[in-house]
N, C-alpha and C positions, 0 to 999 in steps of 0.2 A: 309326552310330546317334549321334543327338544325345543327350548326358547330360542327364538330368533335373536341373534347378536344385536346388542345396542349398537345403533349408528352414531358416530362420533363427528359426522359431517357438521360444519358450521351452521348450515341451513336449519338443523334439528336442534340447535342449542336455544337455551332462553334468550330472550331479545337482549337482556341486559348483558349477557357473556359474549354476545357476538362482536369480534373485534372490528369487522367491517362497519357495522352500524355504530360502533363507538366512535370509530375515526370520522364518520359523517357527522356525528352529532357533536363531538367534543374536540375534534381536531387531531392531527397527526401526533402531537406532542403528548396527548393524553395516553397513548398506548405504551405498553413496555415492550423491551425488545423481543420477548417471547411472542406477544399478541401480534406484533408486525410480521414475524416470521411465520405465524399461524396463518395470517393472511396469504402469505405466499403459497404455503402448502395446502390450504384449503381443508384438509381433514387429517385426522391421526390415524390410529389403527383401532381395532376392536377393543382393546383394553384402555386406551387413553384418547384424549381429545387432542386437537391440533395444538393447543397451548400448552397442554401437559408434555406432549412429545417435543414441542420447541424448546420448553424449560430444560428438558433433559439433554438436548442437543447443546444448548447454550452451557449448560453445566459441564459437559465434556471439554468445552473450550474456556473453562475457568469464567464463565459469564462475561467473557471478553470478546467484542465484535472483531478486533483485530486478530485475535486467536482463531476465531471461527472462520475468519477469511482465508486462513491457512489450511483448512480441512480440504481434501481432495474430494472428487465426486465419489470415489471409493469409500472414502472415510464416512461420508454422510451417509451412504447407502447401508452401512452397517446397522442403522437405526431401523427397527421394525416400523414399516409405513412409510418409509422414504424410498421411493424407487428412482430410477435414473431421471425421470422427467423433473421430480421434486427436487432432486439434488442439483440438477442443472439451474433451476429457478433460483435456489438459494445462492449458488455460487455466482450467478449473473447479477443479483441484486447487490451482493456485497462487492462486486468488481465495480458496478456502476457507482457505489458509494465511494470507494477508493478512488476512481477517477474524478469524481466531483471534487474531493479534497484537493487532488493534484491540480485541477483546473482551476480552482478558486484561489490557490496559492500563486499560480503562474500568473493569473490576471492582475492582481494587485501587487505583484512583487517588485520592489526596489531593494537591491541587496545593501543592507547597512551593517550587517554583522555576520559572524558565523551561525548565530541563532537562526537569522532569517534564511540563511542557506539550508540549514536543517529543516525548518518548516516547509521549505519548498520541496525538498528531495525526499524527507522521510516517508510521505505517502506513496512514492513511487518505488524506492528500492528498500526501504527500512524493514520491510517484514518478508522479503524473498528468501526462499531456501537455498538459493544459489548466488553467486556473486556477479555483480554487474559494475560496469565503470561508466559514468556518465560526466559530461562536461555542460557547464552552465555558461552561456555565452552573453556577455554584457556590452551595453553601449557605453558612451562617455559620461552618462549620468548614473552608471551602475544600474540600469533598468535592464531586466532579463529580455534578451532578444529571442532567445530559444534554450530548451534544455534538449540534449541529444544523447542517447545511448551510443557509447563508442564500441563496447564489447559485452558480451555476455559468456560467462564461463561456468565451470563447474563450482563445487562447494570449496576446492582449494585454491582457486585463483582464476585470473582472467589476462588475457592478452590484449594489449592496446596498441593501436596503429597511430603513432604520433603524427605522421604526415597527414592522415585524415582528419585528425583533431584541428590541424591548423589551416587545411583546405576549407573546412566548414568555416572556421573563424573568418577567413579572408572573404569567402562568399557573402557571409552575414554582415560584413563590415564591424565585426566585433573589435573592441580595444583592450578587452581584458576576459579572461576566463577563470572559472572555479572548477577544480576537479572533485569529484565525488565518487566514492564507491562504498558498497556496503560489505560488512563481515557477518555472514550468516551465523558464525560461531558465538557472536556476542562480544568478542573482545575488541576492546578499542585501541589496543597497542598497535602502532604501525609496524609493519614488517620491514626487512631490509629491502625487499623488492619495491615496497610502497615508497620508501624514502628515495631509493634510485630513480624510480619512474617519476617522481615529482621533480627532482633536479633536472632530469632529461627534458622534461616538458618546460620547465622554466628557462632552461638554457636555449631550447628551440624558439620559445616566444620572444626572447630578448633580441635574436636576429630579426625577427618580424615586427618589432615594436609592439608585441601583444602580451600584456603583463598576466602572469599566473598569480591571481591574488591569494588563493588558498587551496588547500586540498582536504576534504573532509572525509573522515572514516564514519560511516553511519550504522547504527543498529537500531533495534525497534524503538528503544527509549532514550537513546544517548547518542553523543557524536564526540569525536577527536577532531579538533582544528590544528592543522600544521602552522597557520598563521599565528593563532593564539598562543601557541607553544613556541613561537619564534624559530620554526624549523623551515621557514620558506623565505 
């Protein structure tokens, strides 16, 4: 007689191995990343538990949650035991985490340096596979009034509407702006179009008495500041 396959559903695990119970008893911080993902997916497949499957998924992303957040639904579904619903659940949870980071940065943010701009904008654009151009609008105390996406482009570049940039600034009552865009390639060197656009926005701002304080090129782990390099 053929043996019935072992079920790896969390409810059939030993109590000490159940991440849900562990979270209740010891708190969220006691769980590993794999255990937290295991709670999301609920079960593994016939050969491995949810935690083991989650460990494999993490390993494919170099055990880095930022890298994991870049995986598409299709990428996640390549793992046996991860269907569309589970893949969507993982993607949604990681997106909530990214938005939480961005929200926390905005709520407390007074811009004091290029590093503080990087901390604000990296969760928003630092890990994207395509290029986006954003503007940070500031009041006279250098507190953030709003961050706004001005354009979204392909991997090779993006088009920026200068008029829209300053229309938003006037509506918000901003006295200064900071430009930011990402380089999906990872390079921090500004291109000639980057330099020309920075100068174009700076000149336009001068006529409206709105200062362009900086322009940051942002990648996943680093940034280039025009102001720090005396290029603005």
